[in-house]
ZARO-805206 format. One record per residue: residue in one letter; x, y, z of N, C-alpha, C in turn. Coordinates in steps of 0.1 Angstrom, whole numbers, plus 5000, padded with zeros to 4 digits. Atoms other than C-alpha are relative to their C-alpha. Layout:
AXYZXYZXYZ/...
//
This chain:
M499549944986708770740277500549915016/G499350084986709470470301501049924995/T498649975002712770390281500850145003/S499349874993713770780291500449985011/A500450014983712870700325501249925007/S498650135002715170370326501350084999/K499050005005717770530309500650135012/A499949924991717570840334500749915012/G499450074987717770580364501249954999/E498750055002720570410348501350115002/A499049905001722670730342500050045016/N499350004989721970810379500349915010/E499550104990722870480395501750004993/A498549975003726370520371500950075010/G499549884995726570880385500649975016/E499550094986726470680419500849955000/A499150104999728670440416501750074998/Q499049945001731170650400500550115014/R500049904991730970910427500549945018/R499550054991731470630451501949954997/E498950035008734670500430500650135006/V499049914999736170850432499950025018/N500150004987735270930469500449925015/G499450144993735770580482498150005012/E501050024987732770450513500450045008/P499149974992732970640541500449905009/R499650064984734970490572499450025008/Y500849954991733170710597499250094992/R501149875005729870930593499250005011/E501149944984727971100620499550154996/R500449895002725671330620499650105014/L499749944984725571620650498450074999/Y500749964999722371610654499350035017/V500649934988719871770685499349885003/S501050104994718671490706498850025005/W501850014993715271440719499950115003/W500349854990715571660749500150094999/G499449885003717071910733498450094992/W501649955009713371960708499450065013/L501949954993711071980742500450165003/L499849824996712272360752499450094989/P500249915013712072520717498449944997/L500950065005708872300708499050075011/L500149944991707472430742499650164998/G499849844999708472770737499350054989/S500649905012706672810704498349975000/V501750024998702972670718499750075011/L500549884994703172940746500050144994/L499449885002704573190724498449974991/A501349985012701473110697498950005006/A501149994990698873080727500350155003/E499549844993700173460740499850104987/I500249875013699773660702499150035000/P501849955000695973640699499950065010/M500449924993696073780733500550125000/G499649885003697774070723499950074992/F500449965018696774100685498849964994/R501950034998692974050685500049994986/A500150025016693374070645500349884993/V499750105005695373790644498749875006/P500850144998693473430640500649965012/E498850094986694073220671500349904996/W499250115000694972920652501150034988/L499249965009697173120627501649945007/P498950034996700173110653500249865001/F499850124998699472750661500549944986/A499250045012700372650629500850074992/V498749935009703172860621501250015012/L499149984988705172900653500749855004/P499950084999705572540660500949904986/V499850065012706272420622501550115000/L499149955000709172690625500849985012/A499550064989710272560656501049894996/V499150115004711072210640501050034988/L499849985007712072350612501850045006/L499149964995714872510632500849915005/M499350084995715672230652500349884988/L499450085011716372020621501250064987/S499249915007718472290605501649975007/L498450024988720772290638500649865001/G499650175001721071870632500549974987/R499750025011721871870596501649954997/M498750025001725671890602501149854997/K499450114997727571600593501549954996/L498450025002731171440597499849874995/T500050155008732371170575501450014995/V498750005006736071060567499649914990/T500350105012736070900534501249984996/G499250025007738570800509501249845006/G499350104995741770560513500049874988/G499750105006743270260495499850034988/E500249995014742170240458499150154996/T501249915002739670510461500850125005/G499649895002742070810465500750045015/D499449994990743171010494499350045014/P500949954986741771000530499650135005/E500649845000739971310536498649965011/L501049994984738071460571498750114992/R500849895003734771660560498850035010/I500649954992732871850581499050134993/G500849935008729872010562500950084988/D499649925013731472240536501249974997/A498449994996735072200553500249894995/H499250135002737171920542501850045000/I498449964996741271840550500549844999/P498650164999743371540535500449985012/L499650044985744271310565501750044999/A498650025001747871340555500450195005/F500049894995747571710568499750015015/V500150014985746371570604501249965004/G499150094993748771530627500049995015/E500750044989748171530665498550005003/V501449984998744971450673499549975020/E500050044986743871490710498650035003/V501450014998740271390726500050115014/I500549914991738771670750498949985006/A501150074993736771560775498550105004/K501249864996733371730784500650155012/D500249914990734371900814501250074999/D498549915001737872050798499450044987/K500249935008735872190771500050164999/R500249845001735372530782501550034998/R498549944999739072600788500849974985/A500050015010739272430756499750154985/L500749935008737072670738500450125004/G499749874994738072980758501150045003/P498249924998741473090773501349954994/E499050075011743372790751499850034985/S500750015020741872880716500950094996/D499449855009743673050693499150024987/P501049985011741473230670499850014984/A500150065011742373100639499749864996/A500850175002741472760644498750004994/F501150065009738472590626499349965009/V500550044991736272550653498149934997/V501350074998732672310650499549955010/H500550094989730872290680498750025002/R500949964998727972220688499649935018/G500049984987726772280725499449845010/W501250134995724271960730501349845000/I498850125002727671720721501150025011/G498749974990729871680750501449994996/P498650034999733271560744500650084983/L499149945015735271740712501549934998/L498350045006738571680691500750074996/R499049885007741371880682501249944992/L499450065014743171810652501050094997/R498749935003746771970648500350004986/L499550055015747372040610501550014997/T498550034998750671980598500350094985/D499549965010750172190564500750125003/P499549864997752472500564499550154992/A500349915010750772650536498350075006/D501249974994747472680558500550065012/P499949884985747272990586498949915013/T501050074992744572750606501049915007/P498850054990746972590636498949855001/Y501050185001743872310640498650025002/W500950054997740972180639498949975013/L500850064991738372160669498349984996/I501250055004735271950663499249895014/S500750104991732371780684499749904992/T500250135006731771440680499749935012/R500150114990729671160698501349895006/R499250084999732270920693501550045002/P499249965003735571090698501349915001/E498950084997737870790710500049934987/R499850095010737270580677500150124986/L499449955014737570890653501350025003/A498349994998740770970670500549884996/E499050155007741870600662500149984987/L499950015013740770650630501150104993/L499449925006742370960620501249985003/R498450054998745570870637500749864990/G499450065002745570590615500249855005/Q500050134997744970270635498849944997/A501250065000741570170630499649904986/R500150085010740369880611499350014988/N501249945014738369930574499249945003/T501550055005735169850587499350175003/P500749864996732670160583499349995012/V501149974989730970300612499050114997/D501349875004727570490606499550015014/D500849984989726570700636498850084995/E500949935007723670850613498550035010/G500750024990721370760642498350104996/
//
């Protein structure tokens, strides 16, 4: 029994090593999580709602809303922060690639990279936006990055993505960054 468990562990390690060889170590990694202050209002709201439910519905046990609603609020906030932004590859490991959530694009198809400040975000998402653009916007993250695409077969004109470190990511995407990995999983 111990032998099969060790073989399974070795197989997992080999699979993980092979995945790293194919994808390469991330050159940039960021999780678009909700900041701690963004959790306060949903948690407070869930507790207040849990206090009011037994007042209107006498058949509901008083403890039940307090056991359910704050847990749902925490799960909601965790789901909002699960989006990952990663730049992988390059060198011997293959073509460099930008991944955000399930979407990915080879960096060979990324043209002009523009940093959009927090103050200009409304225009970039509103009157200046293209309906065919790929947008990953998180309201709790200030700056945006606009990546113009050069792939003639792709109908998407650009990607507009939220990032906490737009200058660093823009530098990396433009190919001027050093090969030092950056990890902003926080």
